[in-house]
C-alpha positions in Angstrom: 36.7 -45.6 110.1 35.3 -48.9 109.6 31.9 -47.5 109.9 32.9 -44.7 107.0 33.8 -47.5 105.1 30.7 -49.7 105.4 28.6 -47.1 104.3 30.4 -46.1 101.2 30.3 -49.8 100.1 26.9 -50.2 100.7 26.3 -46.9 98.2 28.5 -48.0 95.9 26.5 -51.8 95.8 23.4 -49.8 95.6 24.4 -48.0 92.4 25.7 -51.1 90.8 22.2 -52.9 91.7 20.4 -49.7 90.0 22.8 -49.9 86.7 22.6 -53.5 86.4 19.1 -54.5 87.0 17.1 -56.2 84.3 14.0 -54.5 82.9 10.6 -55.9 83.8 9.2 -58.2 81.1 5.8 -56.6 82.3 6.6 -53.0 81.9 8.5 -52.1 79.1 8.9 -48.3 78.6 8.3 -46.4 74.7 11.4 -46.4 73.3 12.2 -42.3 72.3 12.8 -43.8 68.9 9.4 -44.8 68.3 8.1 -41.4 69.5 10.6 -39.6 67.2 9.4 -41.9 64.5 5.9 -40.9 64.8 6.0 -37.5 65.0 8.6 -37.5 61.7 5.6 -39.9 59.6 3.0 -37.2 60.8 5.2 -34.1 59.2 5.5 -36.1 56.0 2.1 -36.7 56.1 1.2 -33.1 56.4 3.7 -31.8 54.1 2.5 -34.6 51.2 -1.2 -33.5 51.8 -0.1 -30.1 51.0 1.7 -30.5 47.9 -0.8 -30.1 44.5 -0.9 -33.3 42.3 1.6 -34.1 40.1 0.0 -33.3 37.0 -0.7 -29.8 38.2 2.6 -29.2 39.1 3.9 -30.2 35.8 1.2 -28.0 33.6 2.2 -25.0 35.9 6.2 -25.3 35.1 5.1 -26.1 31.5 2.9 -23.3 31.4 5.6 -21.1 32.5 8.5 -22.2 30.1 6.1 -21.4 27.2 5.1 -18.1 28.6 8.8 -17.1 28.9 9.7 -18.7 25.6 6.3 -16.8 23.7 7.7 -13.8 25.2 11.4 -14.2 24.3 10.2 -14.8 20.7 7.9 -11.8 20.4 10.4 -9.7 21.9 12.9 -11.0 19.1 10.9 -10.9 16.3 9.5 -7.6 16.6 12.1 -5.7 14.9 11.7 -8.5 11.8 7.9 -7.7 11.9 8.1 -3.9 11.5 10.5 -4.3 8.9 8.2 -7.1 7.1 5.1 -4.7 8.0 7.0 -2.1 6.0 8.0 -4.1 2.8 4.7 -5.4 2.4 3.0 -2.0 3.4 5.2 0.6 2.6 4.7 4.6 2.2 3.1 6.0 -0.8 4.6 8.5 -2.4 2.8 11.2 -1.0 3.9 10.0 2.6 7.3 9.6 1.8 7.5 13.7 1.0 6.8 13.9 5.0 9.1 11.3 6.3 12.2 13.3 6.6 13.1 16.5 8.7 16.3 18.5 8.7 18.7 17.5 11.1 20.2 20.8 11.4 20.2 24.6 9.7 22.3 23.4 7.1 20.3 20.7 5.8 17.4 23.1 6.2 18.7 25.6 4.4 19.4 23.0 1.5 16.0 21.6 1.7 14.6 25.0 1.6 16.6 26.1 -1.4 15.2 22.9 -3.4 11.7 23.4 -2.7 11.9 27.0 -3.8 13.9 26.3 -7.3 11.9 27.3 -10.4 13.0 23.8 -11.9 11.0 22.1 -9.1 8.2 24.3 -9.5 7.7 23.4 -13.0 7.9 19.6 -12.2 5.5 19.7 -9.7 3.1 21.9 -11.9 3.2 18.9 -14.7 0.3 16.3 -13.8 2.5 13.3 -15.6 5.2 13.5 -12.9 4.8 11.5 -9.4 7.0 13.4 -7.0 8.7 11.2 -4.0 11.7 10.6 -2.1 12.4 6.9 -2.7 15.1 6.3 -0.1 12.4 7.2 3.0 10.4 4.0 1.7 13.3 1.9 2.4 12.5 0.6 5.6 14.1 2.4 8.8 15.9 -0.7 9.8 17.6 -1.7 6.5 18.0 2.1 5.6 21.3 2.1 7.7 23.0 -0.8 5.5 21.9 0.6 2.1 24.7 2.5 0.3 22.3 5.6 -1.1 19.8 5.4 1.5 22.2 5.2 4.5 25.9 5.0 4.1 26.2 7.9 1.7 23.4 9.8 3.6 23.9 12.5 6.0 25.8 16.1 6.4 28.9 16.3 4.3 27.6 13.8 1.9 24.3 13.5 0.3 22.9 16.3 2.4 19.1 15.2 2.4 17.7 12.5 0.8 16.9 13.4 -3.1 13.8 14.6 -4.4 12.5 12.4 -7.5 10.0 12.8 -10.1 9.2 9.9 -12.3 6.8 10.0 -15.3 3.8 7.7 -14.9 4.2 5.8 -18.1 8.2 5.4 -17.2 9.1 7.3 -20.1 11.3 9.9 -17.8 12.5 10.5 -14.7 14.5 13.4 -12.7 16.0 13.8 -9.4 17.5 16.5 -7.5 20.4 16.4 -4.7 23.1 18.0 -3.1 26.7 16.7 -2.3 28.7 17.6 0.3 32.8 17.5 0.8 32.9 14.2 1.9 32.4 12.4 -1.1 35.7 13.6 -3.1 38.2 11.8 -4.8 40.5 14.5 -5.8 40.3 17.5 -3.6 37.0 19.4 -4.0 35.7 17.1 -6.9 33.0 14.4 -6.5 34.4 11.0 -6.9 33.7 9.5 -10.3 32.6 6.3 -8.5 30.0 7.9 -6.8 28.6 9.5 -10.1 28.3 6.2 -11.1 26.4 4.9 -8.3 23.9 8.3 -9.1 23.7 6.9 -12.8 23.0 3.2 -12.1 20.4 4.0 -9.3 18.6 6.9 -10.9 18.4 5.0 -14.7 17.1 1.9 -13.0 14.2 4.0 -11.2 13.4 5.3 -14.5 12.8 1.8 -16.0 10.8 0.2 -13.0 7.1 1.5 -14.5 7.9 -0.5 -17.4 9.4 -3.5 -15.9 7.6 -6.9 -14.8 7.1 -6.4 -10.9 8.4 -3.0 -11.3 11.9 -4.3 -10.3 15.1 -4.6 -12.7 18.9 -5.3 -12.3 21.8 -3.8 -14.1 23.0 -5.8 -16.9 25.1 -3.1 -18.5 26.3 0.2 -18.2 28.4 2.6 -19.7 29.9 6.0 -18.5 31.1 8.9 -20.1 32.6 11.4 -17.8 32.3 15.3 -19.3 33.4 17.4 -16.8 34.6 17.5 -13.1 31.7 17.8 -10.7 32.7 20.2 -7.9 31.6 19.4 -3.8 29.1 21.5 -2.3 26.8 21.9 -5.2 23.1 20.8 -6.3 23.2 17.8 -9.0 20.1 17.1 -11.5 20.1 13.6 -12.8 18.0 12.9 -15.8 16.7 9.5 -17.4 14.8 8.6 -20.4 13.6 4.9 -21.1 14.4 4.3 -24.8 13.1 1.0 -25.3 11.2 -1.6 -23.4 10.9 -5.2 -24.7 9.6 -8.0 -22.3 11.7 -8.0 -19.5 14.4 -5.8 -20.7 14.4 -1.7 -20.6 17.0 0.6 -22.2 17.5 3.8 -20.7 20.0 6.9 -21.4 20.7 9.8 -18.9 23.4 12.6 -17.6 24.0 14.4 -14.5 24.2 18.1 -14.8 24.4 20.9 -12.9 21.3 22.6 -11.2 21.2 26.1 -12.3 21.9 28.9 -9.9 20.1 31.9 -12.2 17.7 32.3 -14.1 18.7 31.7 -17.6 21.8 29.8 -17.0 22.6 26.5 -18.9 23.5 23.5 -16.7 26.5 21.8 -17.3 26.6 17.9 -18.0 29.0 16.0 -15.8 28.4 12.7 -17.3 26.5 10.9 -19.4 25.2 7.1 -19.4 23.4 4.4 -21.2 22.3 1.4 -19.3 20.6 -2.0 -19.6 18.2 -3.5 -16.9 16.4 -6.7 -16.9 13.4 -8.2 -14.5 14.5 -11.2 -13.1 12.2 -14.5 -14.2 12.4 -15.3 -10.3 10.5 -11.9 -9.0 7.4 -13.7 -10.3 6.8 -15.3 -7.2 6.0 -11.9 -5.9 3.3 -10.9 -8.1 1.4 -9.5 -5.3 3.7 -6.6 -4.7 3.4 -5.4 -8.1 0.3 -2.9 -7.0 2.8 -0.2 -6.1 5.2 0.6 -9.2 7.3 2.8 -6.5 7.8 0.5 -3.8 11.9 0.6 -3.3 11.7 -1.2 0.0 10.0 -4.2 -2.2 12.5 -3.6 -4.7 15.3 -4.1 -2.2 13.4 -7.7 -1.7 13.0 -8.8 -4.8 16.6 -7.8 -5.9 17.6 -10.1 -2.9 15.5 -12.3 -4.5 16.7 -12.5 -7.9 19.9 -14.3 -6.4 17.8 -17.5 -5.7 16.7 -20.0 -7.8 12.9 -19.9 -6.5 10.0 -18.9 -9.1 9.0 -19.5 -12.4 9.0 -18.1 -15.9 6.6 -14.7 -16.3 3.1 -15.1 -16.9 2.3 -14.9 -20.6 0.4 -11.8 -20.0 3.2 -9.8 -18.9 4.3 -8.7 -22.2 0.8 -7.3 -23.0 0.9 -5.4 -19.7 4.6 -4.0 -20.3 3.1 -3.0 -24.0 0.0 -1.2 -22.3 1.9 1.3 -20.1 3.6 3.0 -22.9 3.5 2.2 -26.6 6.9 4.0 -27.0 8.2 0.8 -25.6 9.0 -0.7 -29.2 12.0 1.7 -29.5 10.8 4.7 -31.3 
């Protein structure tokens, strides 16, 4: 028993000595933390060596930002660019005649009937008349917001884009269209306000060639209704410029039915007289004066007339206007 006790005591004493023995001054082991720190420093130096210079990183990030900004700007500006291109380079009269394709059989039937009518044949045979489809010149992105070129156009309304003939001198204007059943006030009768819109626009188009910069705004419009305009029929608008003086043009016109039989006399539905004035502000767009039939430009110039930009018309404008037709003095 005593021997066992002595043995256990010796073992315990050895263990205590091993734990409590002080470190030798001449043999200091390398601390673990030192080894870990050295390894970490080496890894950091390696990562730092792999990183590109600060200037290169900055240039790369800036380049990406500029690239994506430019792409976004191009995508956003593409529709505006197309509209501006159409405004500055609108389709000519001949091109406007090929830009419409009937949407259904009914529209095709109306289109074919107009094209085959004797009145159309006589207008096309007149060398002084210029044929076009003015509403097709309006940029497509604007057309859906245009009253006569978009809102009132389509099945049941103005079935096909109207055909128009304008005399080169601006003396006369003829327009043929078909009106459906969705433009009525009273049942089966076309609304008088729609006829007023037709007359306002048609008489204005008649005056464009004699006005400075081929644009005018309605100053006065008087309408007299003569007979009901029935729905689902063809209408003919006729206008004549009776006087042109400087920035002003006086026009008279009427809407009548399109004869369906040879020798049949048309019925006059409404008559009108109007005064159109070319805005002074339109002079800032003198370069647009090259095309008298540019209806998309007319829309832009009409909007410009509501601003305060521009100067008075050039002194030679009256001479240019009178050169377009000696009848402009009122005779």
